[in-house]
C-alpha positions as CSV (number, residue, x, y, z in Angstrom):
1,V,19.4,-30.2,-0.4
2,Y,19.3,-26.5,-1.0
3,S,19.7,-24.1,2.0
4,S,19.9,-20.5,2.9
5,P,23.3,-19.6,4.1
6,Q,21.9,-18.8,7.5
7,R,23.3,-20.9,10.3
8,R,19.9,-22.2,11.5
9,A,19.0,-23.2,7.9
10,L,22.3,-25.1,7.4
11,D,21.9,-26.7,10.8
12,T,18.6,-28.2,9.6
13,A,19.8,-29.0,6.0
14,G,23.0,-30.7,7.1
15,P,21.4,-33.8,8.8
16,I,18.8,-34.1,6.1
17,A,21.4,-34.1,3.4
18,A,23.7,-36.5,5.4
19,E,20.9,-39.0,5.5
20,H,21.1,-39.2,1.7
21,E,25.0,-39.0,1.6
22,L,24.8,-35.4,0.3
23,A,26.1,-32.1,1.5
24,P,23.8,-29.0,1.7
25,V,24.1,-26.5,-1.2
26,E,24.0,-22.9,0.0
27,L,22.1,-20.5,-2.2
28,A,22.4,-16.9,-1.2
29,A,19.2,-16.1,-2.9
30,L,17.4,-18.2,-0.3
31,R,18.4,-15.9,2.6
32,E,15.6,-14.4,4.5
33,I,14.4,-10.8,4.1
34,D,16.8,-8.1,5.2
35,F,14.9,-6.4,8.0
36,G,17.4,-3.5,8.0
37,V,17.0,-1.4,11.2
38,F,14.6,-4.0,12.6
39,D,17.2,-6.7,12.5
40,G,17.7,-8.2,15.9
41,L,14.8,-6.2,17.5
42,T,11.9,-7.7,19.3
43,Y,8.4,-6.7,18.0
44,D,8.0,-4.4,21.0
45,E,11.4,-2.7,20.3
46,A,10.6,-2.3,16.6
47,A,7.3,-0.7,17.5
48,A,8.8,1.7,20.0
49,R,11.7,2.7,17.8
50,H,10.0,2.9,14.4
51,P,6.2,3.2,15.1
52,D,5.2,4.3,11.6
53,V,7.0,1.6,9.8
54,Y,6.0,-1.0,12.4
55,R,2.3,0.0,12.0
56,S,2.6,-0.2,8.2
57,W,4.3,-3.6,8.5
58,M,1.5,-5.0,10.7
59,E,-1.3,-3.5,8.5
60,E,0.1,-4.2,5.0
61,P,3.3,-6.3,5.3
62,S,3.8,-6.8,1.6
63,R,4.0,-3.1,1.0
64,V,6.7,-2.2,3.5
65,R,10.3,-1.6,2.8
66,F,12.3,-1.9,6.0
67,P,14.6,1.1,6.4
68,G,18.1,0.0,5.5
69,G,16.7,-3.3,4.3
70,E,14.4,-4.9,1.8
71,S,10.7,-5.2,0.8
72,Y,8.9,-8.4,0.2
73,S,9.0,-7.4,-3.5
74,D,12.8,-7.3,-3.3
75,V,12.9,-10.8,-1.9
76,R,10.5,-12.1,-4.6
77,A,12.7,-10.5,-7.3
78,R,16.0,-12.1,-6.0
79,A,14.7,-15.5,-4.9
80,P,14.8,-17.9,-7.9
81,S,12.1,-20.2,-8.8
82,P,13.0,-23.8,-7.9
83,R,12.5,-24.6,-11.6
84,S,15.4,-22.4,-12.4
85,W,17.9,-24.2,-10.2
86,G,18.5,-26.9,-12.9
87,C,17.9,-29.7,-10.5
88,T,15.8,-32.8,-10.8
89,M,14.0,-34.7,-8.0
90,A,14.7,-38.4,-7.7
91,A,13.4,-40.8,-5.1
92,R,16.0,-43.1,-3.5
């Protein structure tokens, strides 16, 4: 069971993996987008503090690079295809 290293992802993956007598495997490449200066802000706070970036994000989310963070293109470039993980699926 592959998981992002984020606590909430591991909290979900752990019980699923345990049901199959496995441990979750953390893959850093599965972490969510780095929202940079937006990290931890509510939508209203992001809109108030960075109105131009927020507007662009709402209008064309795939084209925005978050200040101090990533763009969706960055995430696509670093996130591996599941086919590249070298795993096989098997029913138990």
